[in-house]
N, C-alpha and C positions, 0 to 999 in steps of 0.2 A: 386033550388037556383037561385038568380039573377046573372047577368053577372059579377057583382062586386066580387062575391064569387068564380068565376072560374079563375084559373091561366091562364097566357098567353099561355103556351104550350097546355093546355087542350082546350082552345078556338080554337087555330089553328088546332089541331087534329080534332075537331068536325066539322070544316069547310068542311072536305072532307069525312065525314061518308057516305054520299049518292052518292058519285062519284064512278063510275065503275073504274076498273083497266085501261082500255083503256082511259077513261076520265082523269084519273090522269096523264097518259103519255102525253096526249094532253095539259093539264095544265102545265106540266113540260116544254114542248117545248115552250109554250106561255111565261112562266116565263123567259126562256133563251133569247127569243127575246127581252123581256122588259129589261133584264140586258144589252144586247148589246146596246139598245137605250140609256140607262143611261150612259154606258161607252163611247159611242160616244160623248155625251154631255160633259162628264168630260174631254175628250181629246180635244174637241174644246175649252173649257174654258182654259185649260193649254196652248194650242197653242196661244190663244189670249193674255194671260198674257205674254208669251215669245215674241210675236210680239211687244207688247207695250214697253217692256223693250228694245228690239232691236232697236226700233225707237228712243228711248231716249238717247242711249249711245253706244259707241264702246268700252267701258272699260270692259275688261274681268272680273275684280273683281266685278263690278256692275252687270254684266249679271249673275254672280253666284248667285245673290239674287233670281233669278227666281227659281232656284233649291231649295233654302232655303224656299222660300214662299210656294212652292208646298209641300215640306216635312212637313212644319208646318201645313198646311191646311189638309193634308191627314194623318198626324201622321205616317210617314214612314221615313226610313233612308235617308240621303242626297243622297247617291249613287243611291238608288232605285228611288228617285225623279228625279235625273239627267237622268237616263235611260228613265223614263216616259216622261220627257220633250222632249228628242230626238225623241221618238216615236211619240209624239203628233205633233211636228214640221214637221217631215217627212210625217205624214199622211195628213197634211194640203195641201201638194202639190199633193196629190192623192185623188182628190174630189170624184171620183167614188167609191173608197174603203171606204172612210169616209161615203158616202151616203149608201153604202151597210150595213155597221155596224149600222148606225142610223136607218135603216129600219128593222134591226134584221135578215136580210137574211144571214149574216155571223157573226162569233163570234170574240171576242177580239183576240183569238189565230190566226184566219185566217188573220185578219187585220195586226197583227204584222208580220206574215210571209211575207205578200206582201210588207209591208213598209220596212222591213229589207232587203228583197231580191232585191228590186228596188232601194235601197239607192245609189248604185254606178252609176246608170244610169242618164244621163242628162234628163231634163224635157220631151223633145220630145219622146225619146225612152221609158222613164218610162210610159208615157201615153199610148203608143202603147201596151207595155207588160201588163200594168194594165188591159186594155180591154180584152186581150187574156185570162189572168188567172182568171178574174172575171166571165167569161162566165159560168163556171160550178163550181166555188169555193164553192157554198153552198152545193154541192153534195159530196164534198171531206172532208176527215179528214185534220187537220192541217198538219200532216206529209206528206200525199199525195200531198197536195197543195204545200208544200215546194219543193218537187221534181219537180213539174210542173213549179214552179217559176224559179228554177235553170236552167231547160232546156230552158225556154223562154228567160231568161237573157243571157245565153250563146249563143243562136241563134241570139239575137239582137246585141250583142257586143262581138263577139268571141275574138277580140284582147284584150278587157278590161278584159275578163274572164281569159285569159292567163296571163296578167299582174297581176291580183289579185292573181292567183295561185303562181306566182313567188314571190310576196311580202309575201304571207302567208308562203312560204317555208323559206324565209329570216328570218321571225319572229319565226321560230321553237324554242322550248324551253322545258326544263324539270324543273318542279317545285315540291317543297316539301310542303305539306299541312297538318298541324297537325289536327287530329280528336279527338273525344272523346274516353275515355276508354283506353288511353295509346297506341293508334295506329296512323298511319299517312298514307297519300296517296301521292304517287309519280306519277305525271301526266306528260306524254310526248305528246307534240303536234308536229307531224312530217309530212313529205310528206306521202301521203296515201300508196304509194308502200313500202316505208321504214317501215312504221308502220305495214303493213300487214306482211312483212318479219320478223320483230321482234316478232310479236305475234305468227306467225307460228313456229318460233324457240322455243319459250317458250312452245307451245303446244306439239311439238315433244319431247322435253326433259321431259315434264311431263308424256307423254304417255309411254316413255321408263322406267321411274322411277316407274310408277304405276304397271308395270309388275314384278318388283323386289320382291323377296320373303320377306314376313313380312311387306311390305309397307301398311300402313293403312290410309295415307293421301288421301284426295280427289284430283281430277284433279285441281280444283281451288286452293287448298292449295299448291299443287306442283308447279303450275305456279307462285304463289307468292313467294315460297321459292327458 
């Protein structure tokens, strides 16, 4: 049959018929690098749109159109677009991180961890910490990099870290979030020590109840009940 008779999925599958398993993994890694390059370009475009809007106005209502423009172009919700704009703008002041993403040496997740972690720092400190954490970022998972960034930020600005913690404690809250199938989530954002104490109390109560005669609920169910 000619190529016109072969469906798109079949054509893609046949592209890899002669590739070994190790070759497929290499192609996967190459594809990931290319995705990072495209994402870097997308973020640079978003940051440029935001910069041009910012240069034109100081009106908060007009600046909100940046978010709406991005939402429309990418067909995503406004809130998601707003988060994306914030990420792109923050990444613009971290040129080494943006370059690492554009080269494909780090992923979107790595870049976001760095941008969010360095956001509280002034430009000078952010540049120093950026160089530190990028040194081996490509060898780390995003989760490991997040821990590295937190330690580096705390070391660079110990006072700022303490103030950030104090503000986070002030912002503690408990929220009710409806979920599907007639259930809901109650979420508590607390000081870490208080949260650990509350969780341990629930675990202790569940453990004692689990030992009761006739008890059939799991530990997870007992903690919830």
